[in-house]
TORNUKE-155256 format. One line per field, with one value per residue: y negated, x, z of N, C-alpha, C in turn; residue in three letters. Coordinates in Angstrom, 3 decimals, padded with zeros to 6 digits. Layout:
BEGIN
ny: Y	...
nx: X	...
nz: Z	...
cay: Y	...
cax: X	...
caz: Z	...
cy: Y	...
cx: X	...
cz: Z	...
r: ala	...
% end
This chain:
BEGIN
ny: -022.535	-019.962	-016.736	-014.428	-015.035	-014.915	-012.411	-012.512	-014.829	-014.036	-011.982	-013.482	-015.070	-013.189	-012.382	-014.690	-014.698	-013.268	-013.265	-011.347	-007.898	-004.921	-003.636	-001.671	-001.696	-002.149	-002.439	-001.457	-000.714	002.249	003.372	004.761	003.452	001.994	001.632	000.176	-002.468	-006.067	-007.179	-005.378	-005.680	-006.984	-010.433	-011.957	-013.787	-016.659	-018.842	-022.211	-021.874	-022.741	-022.162	-021.782	-021.381	-020.052	-020.011	-018.334	-017.822	-019.770	-022.628	-025.038	-024.397	-023.939	-024.632	-026.007	-024.404	-024.336	-022.149	-021.764	-022.483	-020.353	-018.339	-018.085	-018.853	-021.264	-021.764	-023.106	-021.608	-019.265	-017.262	-017.902	-016.463	-014.041	-014.575	-014.249	-012.283	-010.965	-010.079	-012.251	-011.025	-009.320	-011.200	-012.396	-010.259	-010.136	-012.628	-012.378	-010.407	-011.823	-013.843	-012.456	-012.262	-014.643	-015.255	-013.833	-011.105	-012.279	-013.769	-014.305	-015.768	-015.872	-018.039	-018.691	-021.824	-023.348	-023.058	-022.269	-023.235	-021.239	-019.189	-017.564	-015.628	-015.568	-013.909	-012.973	-011.812	-014.060	-017.137	-019.483	-019.070	-018.934	-020.441	-020.387	-021.839	-019.934	-019.594	-018.380	-015.309	-013.463	-011.317	-009.354	-009.768	-012.217	-013.818	-013.690	-014.996	-017.531	-018.200	-018.843	-016.704	-013.695	-013.353	-012.672	-010.610	-009.040	-006.249	-005.013	-002.695	-001.942	-003.649	-005.090	-005.194	-006.627	-006.427	-007.500	-005.510	-005.308	-004.236	-005.165	-003.839	-003.733	-003.078	-001.707	-001.504	-000.102	-001.518	-000.959	-003.150	-003.312	-000.918	-001.387	-003.496	-002.191	-000.439	-001.699	-000.858	001.231	000.166	-000.712	-002.788	-004.494	-007.190	-010.226	-011.470	-013.984	-014.612	-012.464	-010.898	-010.967	-009.311	-009.259	-007.049	-006.725	-005.379	-002.192	-002.408	-005.123	-005.234	-003.737	-005.377	-007.600	-006.540	-005.997	-008.608	-009.859	-008.267	-007.380	-008.842	-011.569	-011.281	-010.927	-012.192	-013.269	-014.440	-012.474	-011.583	-011.539	-009.081	-007.749	-008.996	-008.655	-007.005	-008.118
nx: -002.768	-000.388	-001.235	000.002	000.810	-001.378	-002.121	-000.131	-000.803	-003.296	-002.591	-001.159	-003.222	-004.839	-002.981	-002.721	-005.030	-004.739	-002.229	-001.149	-000.003	-001.795	-004.213	-005.817	-009.374	-012.367	-014.604	-014.181	-015.095	-016.631	-018.267	-018.730	-016.756	-017.763	-020.136	-021.098	-023.132	-023.057	-024.622	-024.464	-021.962	-019.756	-019.302	-016.250	-013.692	-011.836	-009.145	-009.768	-012.391	-014.730	-015.121	-017.066	-016.039	-017.325	-016.823	-017.988	-017.283	-015.490	-016.282	-014.981	-013.038	-014.299	-014.661	-014.525	-012.893	-010.620	-009.796	-006.506	-004.192	-002.370	-003.952	-004.533	-006.005	-005.943	-005.988	-006.285	-004.380	-003.906	-002.055	-001.440	-003.944	-004.591	-007.046	-007.822	-009.524	-010.931	-013.989	-016.402	-017.033	-014.852	-012.813	-013.617	-013.151	-010.358	-009.612	-010.574	-008.841	-006.417	-006.910	-007.215	-005.067	-005.052	-007.610	-010.161	-011.857	-012.729	-015.451	-016.807	-018.090	-018.027	-018.940	-019.704	-019.459	-018.899	-018.105	-015.435	-014.394	-015.831	-014.203	-013.469	-011.410	-011.074	-009.786	-007.604	-008.845	-010.735	-012.408	-011.926	-009.958	-009.339	-009.645	-012.783	-015.666	-017.771	-021.038	-023.143	-024.890	-023.604	-022.953	-020.276	-020.566	-021.943	-019.989	-018.013	-019.339	-019.433	-016.782	-016.632	-017.113	-016.186	-013.050	-012.167	-010.429	-011.018	-011.615	-014.422	-015.216	-013.513	-013.246	-011.745	-012.488	-011.208	-010.592	-010.077	-010.209	-011.862	-009.914	-007.592	-006.596	-006.080	-008.299	-009.524	-011.827	-012.944	-015.078	-017.649	-018.783	-020.152	-021.638	-023.316	-024.828	-026.208	-027.739	-029.116	-030.377	-028.910	-026.473	-025.298	-023.650	-021.362	-022.204	-020.357	-017.898	-016.207	-012.811	-012.620	-011.241	-011.764	-010.847	-010.324	-009.219	-007.049	-008.196	-007.381	-006.863	-006.323	-003.959	-002.320	-002.344	-001.074	001.452	002.280	002.344	004.290	006.611	006.986	005.700	006.415	009.115	009.991	011.700	010.173	006.836	004.254	002.011	002.836	003.662	001.388	000.388	001.779	000.966	-001.447
nz: -003.468	-003.259	-004.380	-003.462	-000.947	000.674	002.055	004.050	005.438	006.365	008.112	009.956	010.909	012.259	014.170	015.628	017.059	019.359	021.664	023.219	023.502	022.291	024.586	027.165	027.499	029.271	027.793	025.293	021.992	021.523	019.712	016.425	013.812	010.771	012.302	014.494	015.490	015.386	017.334	019.359	020.344	022.823	023.868	023.165	024.644	023.476	022.415	023.244	024.074	026.664	030.113	033.041	036.240	039.023	042.307	044.867	047.508	048.069	047.396	046.790	044.988	042.632	039.185	035.805	033.165	030.408	027.819	027.051	024.276	024.375	025.208	027.891	031.152	033.781	037.253	040.586	043.238	041.942	039.656	036.120	034.053	031.614	029.248	026.670	024.286	026.230	027.905	029.560	032.029	032.390	032.627	035.004	036.783	036.577	037.638	040.238	041.179	041.124	042.983	045.298	047.013	048.301	049.182	051.229	050.154	047.522	045.851	042.787	039.745	036.155	033.665	030.358	028.915	026.717	023.272	021.132	017.798	015.268	013.234	010.126	007.910	004.460	001.787	-000.994	-004.109	-004.593	-005.431	-003.956	-001.647	001.933	005.256	006.883	008.406	010.459	009.697	010.951	011.477	009.124	006.272	004.668	001.842	001.671	002.781	000.808	-001.242	-000.079	-000.407	-003.047	-004.707	-006.591	-008.387	-011.840	-011.688	-009.519	-007.285	-006.368	-005.109	-003.110	-000.908	001.951	005.378	008.178	011.594	014.961	017.765	021.056	022.832	021.748	019.570	016.061	013.509	010.417	007.661	004.616	002.220	-000.016	-002.023	-004.422	-004.563	-002.428	-003.405	-005.400	-003.908	-001.446	000.934	001.976	002.493	004.974	005.935	008.062	010.193	010.242	012.569	014.537	013.630	011.954	009.020	005.632	002.832	-000.576	-002.915	-005.848	-008.972	-010.475	-013.203	-013.405	-011.965	-013.652	-015.919	-014.862	-014.402	-017.033	-018.001	-016.351	-016.493	-019.069	-021.295	-020.649	-020.598	-023.137	-026.056	-028.097	-028.882	-027.402	-028.895	-031.511	-032.417	-032.961	-035.117	-037.388	-039.504	-040.007
cay: -021.648	-018.770	-015.601	-013.387	-015.437	-014.788	-011.346	-012.945	-015.763	-013.275	-011.306	-014.509	-015.481	-012.179	-012.404	-015.869	-014.476	-012.674	-013.253	-010.190	-006.630	-004.194	-003.132	-000.984	-002.579	-001.382	-002.599	-001.063	-000.117	003.673	003.789	004.985	002.289	000.658	001.694	-000.684	-003.763	-007.185	-007.428	-004.451	-005.976	-008.038	-011.662	-011.993	-015.147	-017.037	-020.171	-023.307	-021.630	-023.311	-021.286	-022.294	-020.386	-020.358	-019.216	-018.426	-017.779	-020.982	-023.521	-026.113	-023.911	-023.822	-025.648	-025.613	-024.145	-024.160	-021.137	-022.471	-021.872	-019.074	-017.353	-017.984	-019.894	-021.577	-022.374	-023.191	-020.416	-018.057	-017.334	-017.910	-015.195	-013.875	-014.511	-013.924	-010.969	-010.391	-010.536	-013.055	-010.150	-008.859	-012.325	-012.530	-009.221	-010.513	-013.747	-011.837	-009.722	-012.824	-014.607	-011.561	-012.483	-015.923	-015.287	-012.552	-010.643	-013.378	-013.507	-015.358	-015.469	-016.638	-018.359	-019.409	-023.073	-023.969	-022.108	-022.831	-023.095	-019.868	-019.144	-016.305	-015.799	-014.860	-013.994	-012.054	-012.212	-014.941	-018.376	-020.489	-018.383	-019.776	-020.367	-020.912	-021.793	-018.893	-020.347	-017.584	-013.870	-013.199	-010.069	-009.594	-010.317	-013.639	-014.487	-013.799	-016.069	-018.774	-018.465	-019.097	-015.479	-012.955	-013.673	-011.600	-009.533	-008.435	-004.868	-005.111	-001.403	-001.656	-004.833	-004.765	-005.990	-006.405	-006.991	-007.170	-004.932	-005.859	-003.797	-005.763	-003.072	-004.218	-001.993	-002.148	-000.589	-000.434	-001.742	-000.925	-004.187	-003.010	000.110	-002.024	-004.269	-001.246	000.189	-002.477	-000.170	002.141	-000.506	-000.637	-003.750	-005.104	-008.650	-010.718	-012.280	-014.862	-014.056	-011.402	-011.152	-010.281	-009.355	-008.657	-006.690	-006.725	-004.126	-001.487	-002.977	-006.419	-004.985	-003.320	-006.559	-008.438	-005.888	-006.235	-010.024	-010.245	-007.487	-007.029	-009.946	-012.763	-011.005	-010.836	-013.469	-013.744	-014.332	-011.084	-011.227	-011.459	-007.684	-007.272	-009.790	-008.420	-006.441	-008.684
cax: -001.993	000.039	-002.073	000.753	001.001	-002.620	-002.074	000.709	-001.601	-004.347	-001.954	-000.864	-004.508	-005.206	-002.018	-002.991	-006.235	-004.360	-000.786	-000.760	-000.091	-003.030	-004.340	-007.076	-010.482	-013.530	-015.694	-013.725	-016.202	-016.416	-019.120	-017.980	-016.563	-018.249	-021.548	-021.527	-023.657	-022.508	-025.472	-024.071	-020.600	-019.683	-018.634	-014.857	-013.184	-010.734	-008.605	-010.708	-013.643	-014.829	-015.804	-017.303	-015.698	-018.072	-016.260	-019.017	-016.672	-014.677	-016.860	-014.062	-012.210	-015.111	-014.327	-014.577	-011.579	-010.535	-008.817	-005.397	-003.740	-001.692	-004.951	-004.650	-006.656	-005.171	-006.739	-005.542	-004.152	-003.789	-001.171	-002.196	-004.609	-004.924	-008.485	-008.036	-010.063	-011.662	-015.352	-016.476	-016.979	-013.471	-012.047	-013.983	-012.413	-008.944	-009.459	-010.751	-007.602	-005.387	-007.249	-007.344	-003.960	-005.273	-008.956	-010.692	-012.972	-013.223	-016.670	-016.907	-018.690	-017.517	-020.021	-019.222	-020.206	-018.580	-017.520	-014.506	-014.804	-015.958	-013.520	-013.124	-010.479	-011.493	-008.629	-007.522	-009.392	-011.898	-012.052	-011.408	-009.577	-008.928	-010.392	-014.141	-016.507	-018.793	-022.273	-024.152	-024.703	-023.530	-022.269	-019.109	-020.930	-022.233	-018.707	-017.365	-020.054	-018.949	-015.451	-016.732	-017.344	-015.026	-012.370	-012.328	-009.482	-011.385	-012.092	-015.447	-015.479	-012.519	-013.066	-011.302	-012.884	-010.194	-011.120	-009.395	-011.122	-011.712	-008.677	-006.458	-006.247	-006.591	-008.858	-010.047	-012.733	-013.170	-016.496	-017.999	-019.793	-020.962	-022.608	-024.303	-025.742	-027.065	-028.659	-028.952	-030.893	-027.898	-025.165	-024.763	-022.570	-021.225	-022.194	-019.030	-017.737	-015.054	-011.473	-012.605	-010.580	-012.348	-009.818	-010.753	-008.003	-007.076	-008.550	-006.233	-006.594	-005.688	-002.575	-001.596	-002.171	-000.064	002.744	002.634	002.658	005.494	007.812	007.106	005.397	007.186	010.539	010.314	012.139	009.174	005.468	003.809	001.019	003.390	003.821	000.094	-000.039	002.671	000.210	-002.780
caz: -002.607	-003.984	-003.972	-002.764	000.444	001.439	003.064	005.159	006.209	007.050	009.240	010.951	011.482	013.242	015.267	016.445	017.861	020.631	021.767	024.008	022.781	022.565	025.945	027.422	027.832	029.712	026.827	023.953	021.252	021.272	018.600	015.191	012.927	011.068	012.635	015.598	015.054	016.136	018.492	020.408	020.753	023.833	023.444	023.569	024.785	022.594	022.683	023.035	024.790	028.004	031.062	034.392	037.265	040.244	043.412	045.910	048.838	048.221	046.387	046.405	043.885	041.421	038.186	034.398	032.597	028.958	027.429	026.414	023.017	024.612	025.603	029.347	031.940	034.986	038.336	041.841	044.070	041.109	038.502	034.858	033.754	030.210	028.991	025.262	023.937	027.359	028.117	030.782	033.211	032.561	033.160	036.418	037.513	036.615	038.567	041.599	041.549	041.383	044.185	046.452	047.948	048.971	049.740	051.705	049.333	046.662	045.086	041.773	038.449	035.022	032.740	029.174	028.756	025.432	022.334	020.159	016.402	014.796	011.950	009.476	006.790	003.247	000.907	-002.120	-005.407	-004.524	-006.130	-003.023	-000.404	003.049	006.499	006.773	009.605	010.427	009.848	011.646	011.249	007.693	005.940	003.813	000.545	001.851	002.996	-000.502	-001.946	000.516	-000.952	-004.471	-005.468	-007.078	-009.640	-012.840	-011.374	-008.242	-007.167	-005.324	-004.468	-002.076	-000.077	003.307	006.538	009.208	012.837	016.211	018.730	022.405	023.454	021.074	018.384	014.786	012.709	009.133	006.988	003.213	001.941	-001.440	-002.203	-005.613	-004.196	-001.560	-004.241	-006.118	-002.960	-000.210	002.116	002.527	002.536	006.326	006.112	009.375	010.306	010.585	013.767	014.380	013.440	010.947	007.746	004.474	001.791	-001.836	-003.641	-007.309	-009.617	-011.038	-014.524	-013.198	-011.567	-014.849	-016.762	-014.226	-014.651	-018.437	-018.171	-015.638	-016.770	-020.482	-022.194	-020.340	-020.768	-024.558	-026.625	-029.048	-028.363	-027.302	-029.912	-032.858	-032.807	-033.398	-036.257	-038.516	-040.638	-039.982
cy: -020.370	-017.548	-014.586	-013.760	-015.187	-013.634	-011.730	-013.903	-015.051	-012.567	-012.300	-014.978	-014.496	-012.219	-013.576	-015.686	-013.867	-012.576	-012.073	-008.927	-005.925	-003.628	-002.465	-001.996	-001.729	-001.485	-002.233	-000.323	001.340	004.188	003.917	003.697	002.710	000.612	000.740	-002.037	-004.869	-007.477	-006.509	-004.773	-007.089	-009.275	-011.677	-013.435	-015.395	-018.441	-021.249	-023.099	-022.284	-022.360	-022.015	-021.163	-020.830	-019.429	-019.368	-018.486	-018.976	-021.996	-024.628	-025.705	-023.808	-024.956	-025.102	-025.496	-024.003	-023.105	-021.817	-021.795	-020.553	-018.001	-017.259	-019.097	-020.060	-022.245	-022.320	-021.845	-019.130	-018.309	-017.406	-016.522	-015.147	-013.700	-014.079	-012.479	-010.239	-010.864	-011.428	-012.201	-009.639	-009.975	-012.540	-011.495	-009.597	-011.658	-013.283	-011.175	-010.721	-013.575	-013.755	-011.772	-013.780	-015.997	-013.898	-012.222	-011.766	-012.950	-014.641	-014.838	-016.361	-016.803	-019.139	-020.645	-023.775	-022.997	-022.834	-022.594	-021.633	-019.783	-017.713	-016.629	-014.949	-015.026	-012.974	-012.653	-012.894	-016.303	-019.444	-019.817	-019.376	-019.513	-021.024	-020.862	-020.718	-019.546	-019.635	-016.124	-013.600	-011.896	-010.370	-010.188	-011.812	-014.434	-014.693	-014.900	-017.430	-019.186	-018.615	-017.882	-014.841	-013.671	-012.495	-010.418	-008.731	-006.978	-004.836	-003.793	-001.111	-002.895	-004.402	-005.747	-005.626	-007.131	-006.564	-006.702	-005.524	-005.432	-004.378	-005.040	-003.689	-003.033	-002.559	-001.082	-001.054	-000.508	-001.756	-001.916	-003.855	-001.963	-000.471	-002.866	-003.359	-000.627	-000.509	-001.734	000.710	001.481	-000.412	-001.604	-004.311	-006.610	-009.103	-011.432	-013.011	-014.093	-012.861	-011.865	-010.321	-010.437	-008.583	-008.330	-006.847	-005.375	-003.486	-002.066	-004.323	-006.252	-004.571	-004.514	-007.483	-007.865	-006.161	-007.681	-010.365	-009.555	-007.122	-008.272	-011.153	-012.558	-010.958	-012.201	-014.074	-013.638	-012.907	-010.691	-011.102	-010.024	-007.093	-007.975	-009.555	-007.956	-007.040	-009.477
cx: -001.649	-000.686	-001.296	001.024	-000.234	-002.610	-001.229	-000.057	-002.699	-003.786	-001.635	-002.130	-004.953	-004.269	-002.275	-004.191	-005.912	-002.850	-000.276	-000.817	-001.402	-003.049	-005.697	-008.142	-011.685	-014.680	-015.255	-014.848	-015.894	-017.300	-018.285	-017.910	-016.946	-019.674	-022.027	-021.973	-023.095	-023.330	-025.124	-022.690	-020.595	-019.005	-017.225	-014.366	-012.009	-010.286	-009.628	-012.055	-013.576	-015.606	-015.951	-017.012	-016.368	-017.574	-017.201	-018.409	-015.759	-015.127	-015.923	-013.132	-012.987	-014.778	-014.518	-013.155	-011.699	-009.471	-007.753	-005.002	-003.004	-002.638	-005.200	-005.509	-005.868	-006.069	-005.910	-005.507	-004.009	-002.773	-002.015	-002.714	-004.942	-006.433	-008.793	-008.485	-010.674	-013.111	-015.368	-016.404	-015.570	-012.589	-012.355	-013.241	-010.945	-008.705	-009.652	-009.472	-006.492	-005.647	-007.287	-006.232	-004.136	-006.626	-009.360	-011.926	-013.535	-014.425	-016.842	-017.592	-018.043	-018.647	-019.439	-020.092	-019.922	-017.825	-016.611	-015.037	-014.794	-015.382	-013.373	-012.176	-010.971	-010.371	-008.672	-008.140	-010.753	-011.448	-011.473	-011.062	-009.188	-009.747	-011.755	-014.818	-017.562	-020.147	-023.353	-023.870	-024.771	-022.777	-021.100	-019.454	-021.210	-020.949	-017.983	-018.023	-019.618	-017.605	-015.471	-016.972	-016.040	-014.328	-012.580	-011.429	-009.872	-011.798	-013.142	-015.753	-014.525	-012.222	-012.713	-011.919	-011.934	-010.636	-010.261	-010.430	-010.906	-010.427	-007.441	-006.067	-006.865	-007.056	-009.429	-010.959	-012.881	-014.674	-016.702	-019.135	-020.710	-022.019	-023.691	-025.294	-026.711	-028.103	-028.522	-029.392	-029.851	-026.538	-024.530	-023.622	-022.564	-021.427	-020.804	-019.052	-016.409	-013.743	-011.461	-011.847	-011.288	-011.351	-010.291	-009.501	-008.162	-007.543	-007.297	-005.852	-005.888	-004.234	-001.737	-001.333	-001.095	001.333	003.212	003.075	004.016	006.743	007.996	006.913	006.287	008.683	010.965	010.728	011.139	007.792	004.943	002.908	001.597	003.493	002.500	-000.371	000.790	001.921	-001.175	-003.108
cz: -003.359	-003.455	-003.161	-001.311	001.296	002.423	004.268	006.051	006.981	008.269	010.347	011.650	012.546	014.437	016.191	017.350	019.215	020.692	022.574	023.166	023.103	023.979	026.114	027.804	028.220	028.723	025.421	023.240	020.931	020.148	017.334	014.384	011.531	011.572	013.703	015.084	015.922	017.383	019.652	020.969	021.796	023.277	024.010	023.586	023.850	022.953	022.340	023.698	026.180	028.897	032.398	035.368	038.563	041.347	044.601	047.296	049.096	047.177	045.934	045.251	042.571	040.467	036.783	033.876	031.085	028.665	026.581	025.099	023.198	025.118	027.092	029.931	033.228	036.009	039.610	042.556	043.255	040.003	037.230	034.517	032.270	030.055	027.575	025.081	025.125	027.323	029.357	032.048	033.461	033.103	034.629	037.257	037.662	037.598	040.006	042.073	041.877	042.692	045.446	047.473	048.745	049.669	050.191	050.873	048.458	045.818	044.078	040.524	037.391	034.019	031.566	028.962	027.426	024.553	021.349	018.748	015.983	013.384	011.451	008.329	005.631	002.228	-000.207	-003.365	-005.263	-005.043	-005.213	-001.691	000.684	004.292	006.320	008.143	009.430	010.689	010.645	011.390	009.744	007.468	004.998	002.453	000.653	002.090	001.671	-001.334	-001.412	-000.068	-002.467	-005.328	-005.929	-008.228	-010.598	-012.534	-010.137	-008.383	-006.042	-004.628	-003.311	-001.239	001.351	004.311	007.669	010.461	014.017	017.219	020.122	023.091	022.809	019.806	017.147	013.959	011.421	008.559	005.549	002.955	000.435	-001.669	-003.374	-005.291	-003.304	-002.334	-004.980	-005.200	-001.599	001.041	002.768	002.689	003.918	006.584	007.523	009.306	010.744	011.928	013.670	014.404	012.504	009.710	006.685	003.324	000.562	-002.653	-005.149	-007.827	-010.195	-012.398	-014.379	-012.796	-012.777	-015.765	-016.197	-014.472	-016.086	-018.627	-017.561	-016.172	-018.248	-021.346	-021.932	-020.530	-022.225	-025.122	-027.600	-028.434	-028.464	-028.462	-031.300	-033.344	-033.292	-034.669	-037.512	-039.714	-040.734	-041.233
r: unk	unk	unk	unk	unk	unk	unk	unk	unk	unk	unk	unk	unk	unk	unk	unk	unk	unk	unk	unk	unk	unk	unk	unk	unk	unk	unk	unk	unk	unk	unk	unk	unk	unk	unk	unk	unk	unk	unk	unk	unk	unk	unk	unk	unk	unk	unk	unk	unk	unk	unk	unk	unk	unk	unk	unk	unk	unk	unk	unk	unk	unk	unk	unk	unk	unk	unk	unk	unk	unk	unk	unk	unk	unk	unk	unk	unk	unk	unk	unk	unk	unk	unk	unk	unk	unk	unk	unk	unk	unk	unk	unk	unk	unk	unk	unk	unk	unk	unk	unk	unk	unk	unk	unk	unk	unk	unk	unk	unk	unk	unk	unk	unk	unk	unk	unk	unk	unk	unk	unk	unk	unk	unk	unk	unk	unk	unk	unk	unk	unk	unk	unk	unk	unk	unk	unk	unk	unk	unk	unk	unk	unk	unk	unk	unk	unk	unk	unk	unk	unk	unk	unk	unk	unk	unk	unk	unk	unk	unk	unk	unk	unk	unk	unk	unk	unk	unk	unk	unk	unk	unk	unk	unk	unk	unk	unk	unk	unk	unk	unk	unk	unk	unk	unk	unk	unk	unk	unk	unk	unk	unk	unk	unk	unk	unk	unk	unk	unk	unk	unk	unk	unk	unk	unk	unk	unk	unk	unk	unk	unk	unk	unk	unk	unk	unk	unk	unk	unk	unk	unk	unk	unk	unk	unk	unk	unk	unk	unk	unk	unk	unk	unk
% end
């Protein structure tokens, strides 16, 4: 896969995680980024997740729903409701609001019963970029190792972690992997969660070498090294 297409694929991967524009959320993380731990973050629904909707005031409406590819769930007596990037409690509130026109004081709960595949995207200067299953609570360095490690052109001091927040906003943070290796106690790396993008950029020297190769060396009619061998 062409390396220059990876940032586009990463952007598409994030965009696919939520088809709705950013919106307010009662569980938006107000803690400073990147200080919030994954254990403090609420679970956000995504396409493919299964939820059990238990309607206490109308048990005949209770059923298991699957979050559709467009991020919505559909049930009787209610218009489709956006579930993507909502917590189960937020989805329950949204369903209550939709059912309020058909039921008197609808009382319901939403319980997650099945989880879709947990995917992260690892791109840039790694040996095998692409989509990977999230095996558990791992940090950015472990993700890079999963992708085969750095290439020789990588800049490990400016690794990007890109994440969609509960309100739909996309945020990013630069991570100095090298400094974290030198002093693991102060690294403070965020555990990854599904749909995260880890992007390893090129080093400045690699960018300069690429420029020389593309615009100078490859444009010359004679082999580049001949100019260094004249007096050799």
